[in-house]
C-alpha positions in Angstrom: -64.0 0.5 34.3 -62.6 2.2 31.1 -59.2 -0.1 31.5 -61.5 -2.7 31.7 -62.9 -2.4 27.8 -61.0 -3.6 25.1 -63.1 -2.1 22.2 -61.9 -1.1 19.2 -64.4 1.4 18.3 -65.7 4.5 20.7 -68.9 4.3 19.2 -69.8 0.9 21.3 -68.3 2.3 24.5 -71.7 3.2 26.7 -72.2 7.4 26.1 -72.3 7.9 29.5 -68.9 6.2 30.2 -67.4 7.8 27.0 -68.4 11.4 28.5 -67.0 10.4 31.8 -63.7 9.2 30.1 -63.2 12.4 28.1 -64.1 14.8 30.9 -61.4 12.8 33.1 -58.7 13.4 30.5 -59.3 17.2 30.1 -59.2 17.5 33.5 -56.1 16.0 33.9 -54.6 18.4 31.9 -55.6 21.4 34.6 -52.8 23.0 36.4 -54.1 22.1 39.8 -55.0 18.7 38.9 -54.3 15.4 41.1 -54.9 12.6 38.6 -51.7 10.1 38.5 -49.7 10.4 35.2 -49.6 6.7 34.7 -53.8 6.7 35.0 -53.8 9.4 32.3 -51.8 7.5 30.0 -53.7 4.1 30.6 -57.2 5.9 30.1 -55.6 7.7 27.0 -54.4 4.4 25.4 -57.5 2.8 25.8 -58.8 5.7 23.8 -56.2 5.3 21.5 -57.3 1.4 20.7 -61.1 2.6 20.3 -60.1 4.7 17.6 -61.1 8.0 19.4 -58.5 9.9 18.0 -60.1 13.3 16.6 -60.6 13.9 20.8 -57.2 13.4 21.6 -55.7 15.4 18.6 -57.8 18.3 20.4 -55.8 18.1 23.4 -52.8 20.2 22.4 -51.3 19.4 25.8 -50.2 15.6 25.1 -47.4 17.5 22.6 -45.4 18.7 25.9 -44.1 15.2 26.5 -42.0 12.6 23.9 -44.4 9.6 24.2 -47.2 11.8 24.1 -46.3 12.6 20.6 -47.4 9.5 19.4 -50.9 10.3 20.9 -51.1 13.5 19.0 -50.5 12.4 15.8 -52.4 9.3 15.9 -55.3 10.1 14.2 -52.6 11.3 11.3 -51.6 8.0 11.4 -54.7 6.5 10.6 -55.6 9.0 8.0 -51.8 8.7 5.8 -53.5 6.3 3.3 -56.0 8.9 2.6 -54.8 11.8 3.2 -51.1 12.0 2.9 -50.3 15.5 2.0 -52.1 16.9 5.2 -49.9 14.6 7.5 -46.7 15.5 6.5 -46.2 17.6 9.5 -47.8 15.1 11.7 -45.1 12.4 10.6 -42.2 14.7 11.1 -43.3 15.6 14.7 -43.6 12.1 15.6 -40.2 11.3 13.8 -39.3 14.1 15.9 -40.4 12.5 19.1 -38.9 9.1 18.6 -35.7 10.3 17.9 -35.6 12.0 21.1 -36.4 9.1 23.0 -33.7 7.3 21.5 -31.2 10.1 21.7 -27.9 9.4 24.0 -28.5 12.7 25.8 -32.3 12.5 26.3 -33.0 14.4 29.5 -35.4 11.7 30.5 -33.3 8.4 31.4 -35.8 6.0 31.2 -37.7 7.5 28.2 -36.9 4.6 26.4 -38.7 2.1 28.8 -41.6 4.2 28.7 -41.7 4.3 25.0 -41.5 0.4 24.9 -44.4 0.3 27.8 -46.5 2.6 25.7 -46.2 0.6 22.6 -47.0 -2.4 24.0 -50.2 -1.3 25.1 -51.8 -0.6 21.8 -53.6 -2.6 19.9 -55.0 -0.7 17.2 -53.3 -2.6 14.0 -53.1 0.7 12.1 -51.4 2.6 14.9 -49.1 -0.4 16.0 -48.2 -0.2 12.2 -47.2 3.3 12.3 -44.7 2.7 15.4 -43.3 -0.3 13.6 -42.6 1.9 10.5 -41.1 4.6 12.1 -38.8 2.4 13.8 -37.7 0.1 11.3 -37.3 3.4 9.0 -35.2 5.0 11.5 -32.5 2.0 11.9 -32.7 2.0 7.8 -31.6 5.9 8.2 -29.2 5.1 10.6 -27.5 2.2 8.8 -27.2 3.8 5.7 -24.8 6.7 7.2 -24.7 10.2 7.4 -24.1 10.3 3.6 -27.0 8.1 2.6 -24.8 5.5 1.0 -26.2 2.1 1.6 -23.5 0.2 4.0 -25.8 -2.4 5.8 -28.6 -4.6 4.9 -32.1 -2.6 5.2 -34.9 -3.4 6.6 -38.0 -4.0 4.7 -40.9 -1.5 6.0 -44.7 -0.8 5.7 -45.3 2.9 4.2 -41.3 3.9 3.9 -41.8 6.9 2.1 -44.2 8.8 4.3 -41.0 9.2 6.5 -38.0 12.1 6.7 -35.0 10.8 5.3 -32.4 12.3 7.9 -31.9 12.6 11.2 -30.7 16.0 12.4 -28.7 14.8 15.6 -27.1 11.8 13.6 -24.8 10.9 16.1 -26.8 11.5 19.2 -29.1 8.1 18.4 -28.4 4.8 19.6 -28.8 2.8 16.9 -28.9 -0.6 18.9 -31.5 0.8 21.2 -33.6 1.3 17.9 -33.0 -2.4 16.9 -33.7 -3.9 20.1 -37.0 -1.8 20.9 -37.8 -2.8 17.0 -37.8 -6.4 17.9 -40.1 -6.3 21.2 -42.6 -4.0 18.9 -42.7 -6.4 16.5 -43.1 -9.2 18.5 -46.2 -7.6 20.1 -47.2 -6.5 16.5 -47.2 -9.8 15.8 -49.3 -11.0 18.9 -51.9 -8.9 17.9 -52.1 -9.7 14.0 -49.7 -12.8 13.4 -50.7 -13.0 9.6 -49.3 -10.0 9.2 -47.4 -10.0 5.8 -45.2 -6.9 5.9 -44.7 -7.6 9.8 -43.5 -10.7 9.3 -41.2 -10.1 6.1 -39.7 -7.1 8.6 -39.4 -9.6 11.5 -37.4 -11.8 8.8 -35.1 -8.9 7.8 -34.6 -8.0 11.4 -33.2 -11.5 13.0 -31.0 -11.4 9.6 -29.1 -8.2 10.5 -28.8 -9.4 13.9 -26.9 -12.6 12.3 -29.6 -14.9 13.7 -29.3 -16.4 10.2 -31.1 -19.7 10.7 -34.0 -18.1 12.3 -33.9 -15.7 9.6 -34.3 -18.4 7.0 -37.2 -20.0 8.8 -39.3 -16.6 8.8 -38.3 -16.2 5.3 -39.9 -19.9 4.2 
């Protein structure tokens, strides 16, 4: 039932249903739980889209896997415009989790595919914006090289100043994978909000750095 809802505010979900859903998420984290991980993630995504962030952030077990860092940080990403100092540790954790996903020695071979699948199910604009921003800034950091000098065209990115300016394991990050994933996530973002000015600019920049100059020119226009 919760998987069929497209609620954008958890307060609009039937209270009885919301209580059952929260109970299911909490029970799924017990050692003896038989809940299927994919079902749990789908339910969690519904709660993210419904902005039930306070509940999700309280579930500390979500921080044990890279893609669940996104869940744990979702509340903080939403609060960044209001409380950036409070969210510094959360953005650092989010950044680190994304770096793990795109690391060449990631212990999980399909981590990137699962990251993309997760991101494509998010429809809440603030959280989508956070994911786009993180990926665009990660590409920019990698493009500038280890010494921080600008050696390539950088992408315009929303809220660029909230992210770390360096990567710990620089040589392990697959920059081509970051760029291709950003392209997929941006197309999804624009399907959510096609008139989002910052996303349109980032998309145009991405086409340019991908040497699709005619398409980039049309996008800039």
